[in-house]
C-alpha positions, 0 to 999 in steps of 0.5 A: 647170348645168342648170335644170328646169321646177320651177326646181331646179338640178343640178350635173353630177357630176365624171368619177370613174369612171376608165378601167377599173372606176373605176380611174385610169390610174396604178392600172391600170398599177401593178396590171398591173406588180405582176401581171407582177412577181408572176408572174415572182417565182413562176416564178424565185424563190419563191411567198412573194416572188411573193405579197409582190409582189402584196400590195404592188402591190394595196395601192399600186394599191387603197389609199386615204388620207384618201379619196384613192387612195394613188398620189395621196396618197403623192407629196404626203406625200413632198414634205411630209416632204422640205420638213420635213426641209429646214426649209421649213415655217417662213417669216419676213418679211425684215428690214428689214420694208419691201417693195421699191419695185417692188411685190414683196410679202413673202409666204410661199413659196406666194405668192412672185413676186407684185407689187402695182401702183398703176395709174390706173383710167382709162388703165391706166398705172402712175402715181400719183394719184386713182382708183388700182386695185390690180393684182396680177401673178404672175410665175410664171404671168404672170397679172394680177388685179384685185378688186371688192367685191360685195354683194347686195340681200337675196337670201335674203328675195326670192321664189323666182321673183326669186331664179331670175331673178337666178341666171340673170343671174349665169349670163349674166354668167359665160357671156360669158367662154366664148369662144375664146382669151379672155384671162380664165383665172379668175373667183373669188369669195370670201366671208369671214365672221366673227362680229361681235358687238354691240360697236358697239351696246353702245358706243352704249348705254354712251355715249348711255343712261348716264343714261337713267332707263328702266332696264327699256327698257335692260335689255330692249335689253341682253337683245336684244343678248345674244340676237342677238350669236351670230347677228351675222356680218360678210360680205365678198364679193370677186370676182377676175378674172384674165387671162393675159399670154400671151393678150394682144397689144399694139396699135399704140397700146400700142407693144408694151408688153405690161404696158400691154396686159395691164393695160388688157385686165384693167381693160376685162374687169373693167368689162364684168363689173361692168356685167353683175353690176349687171344681175344685181341686185348692188352692185359697187364700183369696183376695189379700190385698193392700200390696200383690197386690202392690207387685205383680204389682211392681214385674211384672213391674220390676222383678229385685226388687223381690230379694230385697223385698224377702230378707226383708220378706213379712210381714216385707216389708208390715209393713215397706211400701216397698210393700205399694200401694204407691210404686206399680208403676214404676219410669220411662217408655219408649215406643218403637216400639218393646218393653216397658222399665220400670225401669230396665226391658224391656217387649215385648208382643205377642198376640195369633194369632191362637190357635191349629187347631187340637184336643189337650189333656187336658195338651196341654199347659204344655210346654209353662206354665211350662218351661222357661229360661226367665221371662214370663207372660202368660195371658188369658182373658175371657169375658162372653157372654149372651145366647141371644147374643151367639145365635144371634152371631151364627145365624149371623155367620152361615148365613154369612158362608152359603152366602159366600159358595153359592157366591163362588159356583155360581162364580165357586170358590172352598169352601176350608177346612178352610171354611168348618171347620169354618162352622162345628165349628159354628154348634158345638157351636149352639149344645152346646148352645141348650144343655145349655152350655155357651159361653166365648170370650177369648184372650191370651197374652204372655209377655217376660221380660228381663234386656236388649235387647239381653236377651229379644231377646233370651227369645222371640225366646224361647217363640215363638218356645215353643208356636209353639210346642204347636200349638200356633201362636204368633205375636208381638204387635209392637207399643202396647207393653205397652198396652199388658204388662199392660193388664197382671197386676192384675189391673182393665184394662185388655184384650178386648177378643171381638177383637180377638175372 
């Protein structure tokens, strides 16, 4: 992301120009094979067979499904149908419902293999006692993750100059991870928003003003609550930091204990990151305890349970085991092509197919983040890229764009504005790398949650329209809603920015 003199920001567009006239390697290969097979069919068979082969090859190579090339969508559809035939769409928590003592969570298959560990915040040891941190370990990729809760200080009400300054500090906090062989593989923030209504204010009014003689004042206050109710929204931002166990080396003091080394590295990186976030004007909590982490996972799976948990009180709930890590997972889940049903809630996810193409102000995403009439989770994942890898990528992309432009010019084709913009973006990235800035791959998801399909449809329409007003194009992740919704959870399995950046 680069900043202009007018304090506006530009997000570099992804490389979607392909290798030849906007086509990917797979599309070019399919079209070439179809042409060869069609010519052979005409030469040794019939013209009808050759035309049929060419038509099928053209449809396979150039066809699109839900805005994506057919070659990319067809394998997904085949895998989904195969899972459906095998009965893999439905999952139920095993009985007995309690989880094993080693911390393995009872989760749907998309999140299988994760353990929640209670780790001492000071020593990084798996011991009981005060000051525990909830650390999640994903055995599938040997990834360790911990989460903090972050809040701002009235960012939307600040002057543009102050907003710019805070945004620069946020960039500084992230750029520290852009180092060679850094153990940090992912930084992911997730904003969970839900309509909160005015239940607490209405309860207070009923308890304290029942005998109040000023009826007009009470009536006016009730009208104020009724008008403000639809605009009242609860927000919670969680930032999850993940490190790769394979990149961590145990020191002599750790005596070859790789688990201890991974946990201490994770907590150390999270502490330094929290300090940088505080310098950026953010309020950062201590790393979430196992109970807090379990509650966050539980509420995101099924927001309907939040009222029950909040009614019992967070501290009481922790002591009673209501939000224990044993109760973090759902009891049932079912995957459909257009949604993912978990307990009493239905999830539908979108990925950010295109970020704004024009320069935007620092608060350009405010409408999507602040206002909603449905339960919505906005997630952005960052992947640090080493400077050497960034330089190689820039050189490779610049060479490809230059070669494509020369090829178009030699064949008499016009070099369009999208191609010129991509070349300009690559040049700006190279200038930033030379100036010492780091590079982060990034990807975004938006997940809408509702109690039924009709409410989900309305919430999705609102999310798509709100995102469009911000210059963001959303596309549904049909067939993968379970993976996308799971990526928004504060666990050790999140986004894969490299596939969308």
